[in-house]
C-alpha positions in Angstrom: 39.6 71.8 90.7 38.1 72.6 87.3 36.8 75.9 88.6 40.3 76.7 89.8 41.8 75.8 86.4 39.2 78.0 84.6 40.1 80.9 86.9 43.8 80.5 86.2 43.1 80.4 82.4 40.9 83.5 82.6 43.6 85.3 84.5 46.2 84.3 81.9 44.0 85.6 79.0 43.6 88.8 80.9 47.3 89.2 81.3 48.0 88.4 77.7 45.7 91.2 76.6 45.0 94.0 79.1 48.1 93.3 81.1 50.5 94.2 78.2 52.1 97.6 78.0 50.0 99.8 75.8 51.4 101.9 73.0 50.8 105.6 72.1 48.5 106.3 69.1 50.1 105.6 65.7 51.5 108.6 63.9 48.9 110.2 61.6 49.6 109.7 57.9 51.3 106.3 58.1 48.7 104.6 56.0 48.6 107.5 53.5 52.4 107.2 53.0 52.1 103.7 51.7 52.6 101.6 54.8 50.4 98.5 55.1 49.5 97.1 58.5 50.8 93.6 59.4 49.7 93.9 63.1 47.5 96.5 64.8 47.0 95.7 68.5 47.0 98.1 71.4 50.4 96.6 72.5 51.9 95.4 69.2 52.0 97.2 65.9 53.9 96.3 62.7 53.6 98.2 59.4 55.6 97.6 56.2 56.2 99.6 53.0 57.6 97.8 50.0 60.3 99.4 48.0 60.5 99.7 44.2 64.2 98.8 43.8 65.2 95.2 42.7 66.8 93.1 45.3 70.6 93.1 44.7 72.4 90.0 43.4 74.5 89.0 45.2 72.8 90.3 48.4 75.9 92.1 49.7 75.1 94.5 52.6 77.0 96.5 55.1 76.6 95.6 58.7 73.4 97.1 60.3 73.7 100.7 61.4 71.7 101.9 64.3 71.0 105.3 65.9 68.8 106.4 68.8 66.4 109.3 68.1 66.9 112.4 70.2 63.5 112.0 71.9 63.5 108.2 72.1 64.5 107.7 75.8 62.3 108.0 78.8 63.8 110.2 81.6 64.6 107.1 83.6 66.9 105.8 80.9 70.4 107.1 80.4 72.1 107.5 77.0 74.4 104.6 77.8 71.4 102.3 78.5 69.8 103.5 75.3 73.0 102.4 73.5 72.7 98.9 75.1 69.2 98.5 73.7 70.2 99.9 70.3 73.2 97.7 69.9 71.1 94.6 70.9 68.5 95.6 68.3 71.2 95.8 65.6 72.9 92.5 66.8 69.6 90.6 66.6 68.9 91.9 63.1 72.4 91.0 62.0 72.1 87.4 63.3 68.5 87.0 62.1 69.4 88.0 58.5 72.7 86.0 58.5 71.2 83.1 56.5 69.9 85.3 53.7 72.4 88.2 53.2 76.1 88.6 52.8 77.4 90.9 55.5 80.5 92.9 54.9 82.4 95.3 57.1 83.6 97.2 54.1 82.0 100.4 52.9 80.1 98.8 50.0 76.8 97.1 49.2 73.3 97.9 50.5 72.4 99.3 53.9 70.2 98.1 56.8 69.5 101.2 58.9 67.7 101.0 62.3 66.4 104.0 64.2 65.3 103.4 67.8 62.3 105.7 68.1 61.1 104.9 71.6 62.4 103.1 74.6 59.8 103.1 77.3 61.2 102.4 80.7 60.1 99.4 82.8 59.8 99.8 86.5 63.0 98.3 87.9 61.5 98.2 91.4 58.4 96.2 90.3 60.6 94.0 88.1 62.9 93.2 91.0 59.8 92.3 93.1 58.5 90.1 90.3 61.9 88.4 90.0 62.0 87.5 93.7 58.5 86.1 93.5 59.3 84.2 90.3 62.2 82.5 92.1 59.9 81.0 94.7 56.6 80.5 92.9 56.4 77.7 90.3 55.9 78.9 86.7 56.5 82.3 85.3 55.3 85.2 87.3 55.3 88.9 86.5 53.3 91.8 88.0 51.2 93.3 85.2 52.4 96.8 85.9 55.4 99.0 85.2 56.0 97.3 81.8 58.3 98.8 79.2 58.1 99.1 75.4 60.2 99.5 72.3 59.8 101.1 68.9 62.3 100.6 66.0 62.0 101.8 62.4 64.1 99.9 59.9 65.0 100.8 56.3 66.7 98.3 53.9 68.1 99.9 50.8 70.4 99.0 47.8 73.8 100.4 47.2 72.4 103.5 45.4 70.1 104.4 48.4 66.8 103.1 46.8 64.4 101.6 49.3 64.0 97.8 49.3 61.7 97.6 52.3 60.8 99.8 55.3 59.4 98.5 58.6 57.7 100.4 61.4 57.7 98.2 64.5 56.5 98.8 68.1 55.7 96.4 70.9 54.9 96.6 74.6 56.0 94.0 77.1 53.7 91.1 78.1 53.8 89.8 81.7 53.6 86.2 80.6 56.0 86.3 77.7 58.8 88.6 79.0 60.7 88.0 82.1 61.2 90.7 84.7 64.7 92.2 84.8 65.8 94.6 87.5 66.6 97.4 85.0 64.7 100.3 83.4 65.6 98.9 80.0 64.9 95.3 80.8 61.7 95.0 78.7 63.0 97.0 75.8 66.1 94.8 75.7 63.9 91.6 75.8 61.7 93.0 73.0 64.6 93.6 70.5 64.7 90.0 69.2 61.0 90.2 68.4 61.7 93.1 66.1 64.4 91.0 64.3 62.0 88.0 63.9 59.3 90.2 62.5 61.7 91.8 60.0 62.8 88.3 58.9 59.1 87.4 58.6 58.1 90.3 56.3 61.1 89.4 54.1 59.9 85.8 53.6 57.6 86.6 50.6 60.7 87.7 48.7 61.9 84.1 48.8 65.5 85.1 49.1 68.0 82.3 48.4 69.7 80.9 51.5 73.4 81.5 51.7 75.9 78.6 51.7 76.8 77.3 55.2 80.3 78.8 55.1 78.8 82.2 54.3 76.3 82.0 57.1 78.9 81.1 59.6 81.1 83.9 58.4 78.1 86.3 58.7 77.6 85.2 62.4 81.2 85.7 63.2 81.2 89.1 61.6 78.1 90.1 63.6 79.6 88.9 66.9 82.8 90.7 66.2 81.0 94.0 65.5 78.2 93.8 68.2 79.6 91.4 70.7 78.0 88.3 72.2 75.5 88.2 75.1 77.1 86.3 77.9 76.1 82.6 77.7 76.7 82.2 81.4 74.7 85.3 82.2 71.8 84.0 80.1 72.0 80.6 82.0 72.0 82.4 85.3 69.1 84.5 84.3 66.9 81.4 84.2 67.1 81.6 88.0 67.8 85.2 88.8 67.0 87.5 85.9 70.1 89.6 85.5 69.9 93.1 84.1 70.9 93.6 80.4 73.8 95.8 81.6 75.2 92.8 83.4 75.2 90.3 80.5 75.4 92.4 77.4 78.7 93.7 76.1 77.0 96.4 74.1 79.2 99.2 75.5 81.9 98.7 72.8 84.0 101.7 73.8 86.8 99.4 75.2 86.9 97.5 71.8 86.9 100.6 69.6 88.7 103.1 71.7 91.1 101.6 74.2 91.8 103.7 77.3 95.4 105.0 77.4 97.5 103.3 80.0 98.8 105.4 82.8 102.4 106.5 82.4 104.9 106.0 85.2 106.0 109.2 86.9 109.0 110.8 85.4 112.0 111.4 87.8 112.3 115.1 88.8 115.6 116.4 87.4 117.8 118.1 89.9 118.8 121.7 89.7 
């Protein structure tokens, strides 16, 4: 029995390391440009560059803005899917920083700008197979292959455009930590909250004052109004059948911002 437990632990350690999705080499010159490494692992890299501007008081910031780089998406990922990942990344940053900042939908205050630099596709076929096995095998199960990855660069600046902090963040999926979802963006979507948590962590040394509870609640409401809310029922169902992000995330906000015109009834044909 002990030998079996040791073999299971050894397999788990192997999956946590070698089983993770590897990342491409870091861009040359990052260290020379003033970024310091917070993490440097084959599957997880975080670098930070501190700004020189003073943190604004009060900490009034426009809602996070996000864009997808022109070369960020794998060929298996559509622009619409890239938008789902990008909006989820902005949403999670908005919610993670809600206790510390004052979000405003007006065109004033500082900026939090995200650029999605890479969305590496996960194998939807292997993910679906893993999901089926996970449903019948006790404990989490994920085939350590076909894993996706995500890279997001973030810049926080004051109202005048001076940098307060910059973050370069990239992570590959882990078969023990990230559940399989039958979608090519499943892993990238699952990784987005990790980026938000790491951003919050690198801001911790600044010892920003917590906002009053009414401000925090107003921040959360503003975030959800702008970026939508992930389906609670969908998340609950995903505990049993991991649904795709497209099925539970309202990130396609076209219906909210640009309603489709209603069809007009046919006009009677005037007689001669």
